[in-house]
N, CA, C and O atoms as a GROMACS GRO file, in nm:
protein
  352
    1MET      N    1   0.058  -0.102  -0.015
    1MET     CA    2   0.010   0.022   0.005
    1MET      C    3   0.081   0.130  -0.018
    1MET      O    4   0.186   0.136   0.046
    2THR      N    5   0.060   0.212  -0.084
    2THR     CA    6   0.131   0.322  -0.107
    2THR      C    7   0.084   0.448  -0.033
    2THR      O    8  -0.021   0.501  -0.069
    3GLN      N    9   0.157   0.498   0.070
    3GLN     CA   10   0.151   0.586   0.162
    3GLN      C   11   0.113   0.748   0.069
    3GLN      O   12   0.162   0.784  -0.038
    4ARG      N   13   0.024   0.810   0.142
    4ARG     CA   14   0.005   0.944   0.057
    4ARG      C   15   0.097   1.025   0.123
    4ARG      O   16   0.138   1.005   0.237
    5LYS      N   17   0.144   1.160   0.017
    5LYS     CA   18   0.243   1.241   0.062
    5LYS      C   19   0.186   1.356   0.130
    5LYS      O   20   0.063   1.350   0.136
    6THR      N   21   0.227   1.439   0.171
    6THR     CA   22   0.190   1.586   0.219
    6THR      C   23   0.224   1.663   0.060
    6THR      O   24   0.324   1.662  -0.013
    7CYS      N   25   0.088   1.727   0.050
    7CYS     CA   26   0.080   1.835  -0.075
    7CYS      C   27   0.067   1.970  -0.032
    7CYS      O   28   0.010   1.996   0.074
    8LEU      N   29   0.115   2.057  -0.106
    8LEU     CA   30   0.100   2.197  -0.061
    8LEU      C   31  -0.010   2.238  -0.156
    8LEU      O   32  -0.029   2.198  -0.271
    9ILE      N   33  -0.096   2.344  -0.067
    9ILE     CA   34  -0.204   2.390  -0.123
    9ILE      C   35  -0.191   2.556  -0.134
    9ILE      O   36  -0.200   2.628  -0.035
   10LYS      N   37  -0.173   2.598  -0.240
   10LYS     CA   38  -0.139   2.733  -0.269
   10LYS      C   39  -0.267   2.805  -0.262
   10LYS      O   40  -0.343   2.773  -0.353
   11VAL      N   41  -0.311   2.891  -0.183
   11VAL     CA   42  -0.449   2.995  -0.186
   11VAL      C   43  -0.397   3.111  -0.245
   11VAL      O   44  -0.292   3.161  -0.203
   12VAL      N   45  -0.477   3.170  -0.361
   12VAL     CA   46  -0.459   3.279  -0.414
   12VAL      C   47  -0.488   3.391  -0.313
   12VAL      O   48  -0.602   3.391  -0.268
   13SER      N   49  -0.408   3.485  -0.271
   13SER     CA   50  -0.426   3.610  -0.184
   13SER      C   51  -0.412   3.552  -0.036
   13SER      O   52  -0.423   3.632   0.057
   14HIS      N   53  -0.386   3.403  -0.005
   14HIS     CA   54  -0.353   3.382   0.145
   14HIS      C   55  -0.244   3.293   0.149
   14HIS      O   56  -0.223   3.246   0.260
   15GLY      N   57  -0.170   3.259   0.061
   15GLY     CA   58  -0.041   3.196   0.067
   15GLY      C   59  -0.061   3.035   0.074
   15GLY      O   60  -0.167   2.981   0.043
   16ASP      N   61   0.039   2.976   0.113
   16ASP     CA   62   0.069   2.818   0.101
   16ASP      C   63   0.044   2.747   0.255
   16ASP      O   64   0.088   2.784   0.364
   17ILE      N   65  -0.039   2.638   0.222
   17ILE     CA   66  -0.092   2.569   0.324
   17ILE      C   67  -0.020   2.411   0.320
   17ILE      O   68   0.026   2.372   0.213
   18GLU      N   69  -0.016   2.335   0.427
   18GLU     CA   70   0.029   2.186   0.376
   18GLU      C   71  -0.107   2.109   0.410
   18GLU      O   72  -0.185   2.133   0.502
   19GLN      N   73  -0.113   2.034   0.336
   19GLN     CA   74  -0.223   1.932   0.379
   19GLN      C   75  -0.184   1.797   0.424
   19GLN      O   76  -0.109   1.725   0.359
   20HIS      N   77  -0.243   1.762   0.550
   20HIS     CA   78  -0.184   1.654   0.599
   20HIS      C   79  -0.252   1.532   0.488
   20HIS      O   80  -0.352   1.559   0.422
   21PRO      N   81  -0.184   1.402   0.480
   21PRO     CA   82  -0.219   1.315   0.379
   21PRO      C   83  -0.369   1.254   0.410
   21PRO      O   84  -0.438   1.203   0.322
   22GLU      N   85  -0.405   1.265   0.536
   22GLU     CA   86  -0.547   1.193   0.574
   22GLU      C   87  -0.659   1.300   0.556
   22GLU      O   88  -0.778   1.272   0.544
   23HIS      N   89  -0.599   1.446   0.556
   23HIS     CA   90  -0.716   1.537   0.552
   23HIS      C   91  -0.783   1.578   0.430
   23HIS      O   92  -0.718   1.570   0.325
   24THR      N   93  -0.904   1.621   0.426
   24THR     CA   94  -0.952   1.677   0.300
   24THR      C   95  -0.905   1.821   0.291
   24THR      O   96  -0.874   1.883   0.392
   25VAL      N   97  -0.901   1.874   0.170
   25VAL     CA   98  -0.854   2.013   0.117
   25VAL      C   99  -0.953   2.113   0.235
   25VAL      O  100  -0.909   2.214   0.290
   26LEU      N  101  -1.058   2.071   0.251
   26LEU     CA  102  -1.148   2.191   0.319
   26LEU      C  103  -1.069   2.181   0.469
   26LEU      O  104  -1.037   2.286   0.526
   27GLN      N  105  -1.038   2.049   0.529
   27GLN     CA  106  -0.971   2.029   0.676
   27GLN      C  107  -0.867   2.121   0.689
   27GLN      O  108  -0.850   2.198   0.784
   28ALA      N  109  -0.774   2.105   0.554
   28ALA     CA  110  -0.644   2.202   0.559
   28ALA      C  111  -0.682   2.351   0.583
   28ALA      O  112  -0.626   2.420   0.668
   29LEU      N  113  -0.791   2.402   0.493
   29LEU     CA  114  -0.824   2.518   0.494
   29LEU      C  115  -0.855   2.579   0.636
   29LEU      O  116  -0.811   2.682   0.687
   30GLU      N  117  -0.938   2.490   0.681
   30GLU     CA  118  -1.003   2.547   0.808
   30GLU      C  119  -0.884   2.534   0.942
   30GLU      O  120  -0.889   2.600   1.046
   31ALA      N  121  -0.796   2.448   0.911
   31ALA     CA  122  -0.690   2.444   0.992
   31ALA      C  123  -0.598   2.562   1.014
   31ALA      O  124  -0.532   2.588   1.114
   32GLN      N  125  -0.610   2.642   0.878
   32GLN     CA  126  -0.532   2.773   0.872
   32GLN      C  127  -0.631   2.895   0.892
   32GLN      O  128  -0.599   3.011   0.864
   33ARG      N  129  -0.767   2.854   0.948
   33ARG     CA  130  -0.850   2.959   0.978
   33ARG      C  131  -0.869   3.024   0.854
   33ARG      O  132  -0.861   3.146   0.854
   34LEU      N  133  -0.894   2.958   0.741
   34LEU     CA  134  -0.961   3.044   0.619
   34LEU      C  135  -1.095   3.011   0.621
   34LEU      O  136  -1.121   2.895   0.653
   35ASP      N  137  -1.196   3.093   0.591
   35ASP     CA  138  -1.334   3.097   0.568
   35ASP      C  139  -1.383   3.049   0.430
   35ASP      O  140  -1.381   3.116   0.327
   36VAL      N  141  -1.435   2.898   0.446
   36VAL     CA  142  -1.487   2.839   0.329
   36VAL      C  143  -1.628   2.812   0.363
   36VAL      O  144  -1.660   2.750   0.464
   37HIS      N  145  -1.707   2.856   0.285
   37HIS     CA  146  -1.855   2.835   0.277
   37HIS      C  147  -1.882   2.680   0.259
   37HIS      O  148  -1.849   2.620   0.156
   38TYR      N  149  -1.945   2.620   0.363
   38TYR     CA  150  -1.989   2.459   0.333
   38TYR      C  151  -2.121   2.420   0.413
   38TYR      O  152  -2.155   2.476   0.517
   39HIS      N  153  -2.178   2.337   0.363
   39HIS     CA  154  -2.294   2.280   0.481
   39HIS      C  155  -2.280   2.128   0.479
   39HIS      O  156  -2.318   2.078   0.585
   40CYS      N  157  -2.236   2.040   0.388
   40CYS     CA  158  -2.276   1.906   0.387
   40CYS      C  159  -2.149   1.818   0.433
   40CYS      O  160  -2.160   1.711   0.492
   41ARG      N  161  -2.035   1.873   0.401
   41ARG     CA  162  -1.909   1.777   0.409
   41ARG      C  163  -1.900   1.652   0.345
   41ARG      O  164  -1.812   1.569   0.370
   42GLU      N  165  -2.011   1.635   0.245
   42GLU     CA  166  -1.991   1.513   0.171
   42GLU      C  167  -2.040   1.516   0.019
   42GLU      O  168  -2.089   1.418  -0.036
   43GLY      N  169  -2.021   1.637  -0.040
   43GLY     CA  170  -2.007   1.645  -0.190
   43GLY      C  171  -2.161   1.665  -0.230
   43GLY      O  172  -2.190   1.667  -0.350
   44PHE      N  173  -2.253   1.680  -0.140
   44PHE     CA  174  -2.424   1.687  -0.170
   44PHE      C  175  -2.453   1.813  -0.237
   44PHE      O  176  -2.493   1.822  -0.353
   45CYS      N  177  -2.425   1.932  -0.138
   45CYS     CA  178  -2.480   2.047  -0.181
   45CYS      C  179  -2.395   2.128  -0.270
   45CYS      O  180  -2.462   2.192  -0.351
   46GLY      N  181  -2.294   2.139  -0.277
   46GLY     CA  182  -2.216   2.199  -0.377
   46GLY      C  183  -2.160   2.358  -0.298
   46GLY      O  184  -2.085   2.434  -0.359
   47ALA      N  185  -2.202   2.381  -0.183
   47ALA     CA  186  -2.170   2.515  -0.120
   47ALA      C  187  -2.027   2.530  -0.106
   47ALA      O  188  -1.990   2.646  -0.094
   48CYS      N  189  -1.940   2.446  -0.106
   48CYS     CA  190  -1.802   2.499  -0.108
   48CYS      C  191  -1.703   2.486  -0.234
   48CYS      O  192  -1.581   2.479  -0.242
   49ARG      N  193  -1.801   2.484  -0.323
   49ARG     CA  194  -1.742   2.483  -0.467
   49ARG      C  195  -1.623   2.581  -0.500
   49ARG      O  196  -1.649   2.701  -0.496
   50THR      N  197  -1.507   2.548  -0.530
   50THR     CA  198  -1.379   2.626  -0.523
   50THR      C  199  -1.334   2.597  -0.670
   50THR      O  200  -1.345   2.494  -0.736
   51ARG      N  201  -1.276   2.729  -0.701
   51ARG     CA  202  -1.194   2.716  -0.845
   51ARG      C  203  -1.056   2.649  -0.829
   51ARG      O  204  -0.970   2.708  -0.763
   52LEU      N  205  -1.033   2.548  -0.877
   52LEU     CA  206  -0.887   2.490  -0.918
   52LEU      C  207  -0.822   2.523  -1.015
   52LEU      O  208  -0.845   2.471  -1.124
   53LEU      N  209  -0.717   2.626  -0.998
   53LEU     CA  210  -0.616   2.665  -1.088
   53LEU      C  211  -0.526   2.578  -1.137
   53LEU      O  212  -0.510   2.581  -1.259
   54SER      N  213  -0.454   2.490  -1.066
   54SER     CA  214  -0.378   2.394  -1.124
   54SER      C  215  -0.354   2.274  -1.020
   54SER      O  216  -0.363   2.300  -0.901
   55GLY      N  217  -0.330   2.174  -1.051
   55GLY     CA  218  -0.261   2.031  -0.981
   55GLY      C  219  -0.391   1.956  -0.984
   55GLY      O  220  -0.482   1.989  -1.061
   56GLU      N  221  -0.402   1.844  -0.893
   56GLU     CA  222  -0.499   1.729  -0.896
   56GLU      C  223  -0.556   1.716  -0.786
   56GLU      O  224  -0.497   1.760  -0.687
   57VAL      N  225  -0.663   1.663  -0.771
   57VAL     CA  226  -0.732   1.602  -0.638
   57VAL      C  227  -0.808   1.490  -0.676
   57VAL      O  228  -0.866   1.477  -0.783
   58ASP      N  229  -0.805   1.395  -0.564
   58ASP     CA  230  -0.871   1.257  -0.550
   58ASP      C  231  -1.018   1.286  -0.459
   58ASP      O  232  -1.023   1.341  -0.349
   59TYR      N  233  -1.096   1.250  -0.513
   59TYR     CA  234  -1.228   1.237  -0.431
   59TYR      C  235  -1.235   1.126  -0.321
   59TYR      O  236  -1.218   1.009  -0.355
   60VAL      N  237  -1.256   1.155  -0.197
   60VAL     CA  238  -1.290   1.058  -0.078
   60VAL      C  239  -1.411   0.992  -0.116
   60VAL      O  240  -1.427   0.871  -0.129
   61ILE      N  241  -1.495   1.082  -0.133
   61ILE     CA  242  -1.665   1.032  -0.165
   61ILE      C  243  -1.658   1.105  -0.266
   61ILE      O  244  -1.612   1.219  -0.269
   62GLU      N  245  -1.721   1.019  -0.391
   62GLU     CA  246  -1.772   1.084  -0.516
   62GLU      C  247  -1.886   1.196  -0.490
   62GLU      O  248  -1.988   1.175  -0.424
   63PRO      N  249  -1.851   1.325  -0.558
   63PRO     CA  250  -1.960   1.435  -0.532
   63PRO      C  251  -2.074   1.409  -0.633
   63PRO      O  252  -2.066   1.367  -0.748
   64LEU      N  253  -2.177   1.444  -0.561
   64LEU     CA  254  -2.293   1.446  -0.635
   64LEU      C  255  -2.357   1.575  -0.695
   64LEU      O  256  -2.438   1.582  -0.787
   65ALA      N  257  -2.295   1.688  -0.612
   65ALA     CA  258  -2.300   1.838  -0.646
   65ALA      C  259  -2.247   1.832  -0.805
   65ALA      O  260  -2.148   1.768  -0.842
   66TYR      N  261  -2.320   1.899  -0.877
   66TYR     CA  262  -2.254   1.966  -1.002
   66TYR      C  263  -2.134   2.071  -0.982
   66TYR      O  264  -2.142   2.166  -0.905
   67ILE      N  265  -2.023   2.044  -1.061
   67ILE     CA  266  -1.911   2.105  -1.054
   67ILE      C  267  -1.878   2.134  -1.184
   67ILE      O  268  -1.892   2.045  -1.267
   68ASN      N  269  -1.826   2.269  -1.225
   68ASN     CA  270  -1.736   2.282  -1.374
   68ASN      C  271  -1.596   2.192  -1.363
   68ASN      O  272  -1.533   2.146  -1.268
   69ASP      N  273  -1.581   2.189  -1.484
   69ASP     CA  274  -1.432   2.116  -1.498
   69ASP      C  275  -1.308   2.198  -1.420
   69ASP      O  276  -1.205   2.139  -1.388
   70ASP      N  277  -1.324   2.313  -1.400
   70ASP     CA  278  -1.237   2.386  -1.323
   70ASP      C  279  -1.243   2.399  -1.174
   70ASP      O  280  -1.162   2.459  -1.104
   71GLU      N  281  -1.356   2.331  -1.131
   71GLU     CA  282  -1.387   2.344  -0.996
   71GLU      C  283  -1.353   2.217  -0.912
   71GLU      O  284  -1.338   2.112  -0.974
   72ILE      N  285  -1.340   2.217  -0.776
   72ILE     CA  286  -1.356   2.098  -0.667
   72ILE      C  287  -1.439   2.122  -0.567
   72ILE      O  288  -1.498   2.230  -0.564
   73LEU      N  289  -1.456   2.032  -0.475
   73LEU     CA  290  -1.549   2.022  -0.380
   73LEU      C  291  -1.438   1.996  -0.268
   73LEU      O  292  -1.390   1.882  -0.262
   74PRO      N  293  -1.401   2.080  -0.191
   74PRO     CA  294  -1.303   2.060  -0.096
   74PRO      C  295  -1.344   1.985   0.014
   74PRO      O  296  -1.264   1.920   0.082
   75CYS      N  297  -1.470   1.991   0.037
   75CYS     CA  298  -1.514   1.921   0.183
   75CYS      C  299  -1.480   1.757   0.152
   75CYS      O  300  -1.441   1.690   0.247
   76CYS      N  301  -1.493   1.700   0.034
   76CYS     CA  302  -1.449   1.588   0.005
   76CYS      C  303  -1.357   1.517  -0.080
   76CYS      O  304  -1.376   1.401  -0.115
   77CYS      N  305  -1.232   1.604  -0.121
   77CYS     CA  306  -1.132   1.583  -0.162
   77CYS      C  307  -1.009   1.602  -0.118
   77CYS      O  308  -0.997   1.688  -0.031
   78ARG      N  309  -0.886   1.530  -0.163
   78ARG     CA  310  -0.754   1.577  -0.109
   78ARG      C  311  -0.668   1.571  -0.220
   78ARG      O  312  -0.680   1.499  -0.320
   79ALA      N  313  -0.568   1.663  -0.192
   79ALA     CA  314  -0.502   1.710  -0.296
   79ALA      C  315  -0.408   1.570  -0.349
   79ALA      O  316  -0.362   1.512  -0.250
   80VAL      N  317  -0.376   1.517  -0.454
   80VAL     CA  318  -0.286   1.454  -0.516
   80VAL      C  319  -0.138   1.506  -0.542
   80VAL      O  320  -0.034   1.444  -0.522
   81THR      N  321  -0.154   1.642  -0.594
   81THR     CA  322  -0.036   1.679  -0.614
   81THR      C  323  -0.027   1.833  -0.567
   81THR      O  324  -0.134   1.891  -0.548
   82ASP      N  325   0.066   1.887  -0.550
   82ASP     CA  326   0.060   2.039  -0.501
   82ASP      C  327  -0.065   2.108  -0.596
   82ASP      O  328  -0.061   2.086  -0.717
   83ILE      N  329  -0.159   2.179  -0.548
   83ILE     CA  330  -0.247   2.247  -0.619
   83ILE      C  331  -0.259   2.419  -0.592
   83ILE      O  332  -0.200   2.470  -0.497
   84GLU      N  333  -0.322   2.483  -0.667
   84GLU     CA  334  -0.340   2.588  -0.651
   84GLU      C  335  -0.506   2.654  -0.652
   84GLU      O  336  -0.570   2.647  -0.757
   85LEU      N  337  -0.559   2.708  -0.546
   85LEU     CA  338  -0.691   2.743  -0.548
   85LEU      C  339  -0.727   2.892  -0.530
   85LEU      O  340  -0.661   2.974  -0.466
   86GLU      N  341  -0.850   2.915  -0.602
   86GLU     CA  342  -0.907   3.030  -0.590
   86GLU      C  343  -1.023   3.063  -0.487
   86GLU      O  344  -1.129   3.065  -0.549
   87LEU      N  345  -1.036   3.082  -0.390
   87LEU     CA  346  -1.148   3.099  -0.278
   87LEU      C  347  -1.222   3.208  -0.339
   87LEU      O  348  -1.170   3.303  -0.397
   88ALA      N  349  -1.351   3.189  -0.323
   88ALA     CA  350  -1.476   3.296  -0.345
   88ALA      C  351  -1.492   3.421  -0.249
   88ALA      O  352  -1.585   3.500  -0.266
   0.00000   0.00000   0.00000
């Protein structure tokens, strides 16, 4: 079993954040006290929809909410590579 690595999350206008391999992107953002709007934490509502500028994520739970090709749901994904986000 391959161990997940720590990835860097670059947030436009907020700086860089490290994501613990077991945490979602939302948990990493919250740990840095960044305000991200969310409701369900399971990919149902889409309230946390965030623009992904670069990098790759993997979904822990397959989202049901509609997202565009350049968006992610931080509540239910983890960074696979270093990523860059633009928070609303």
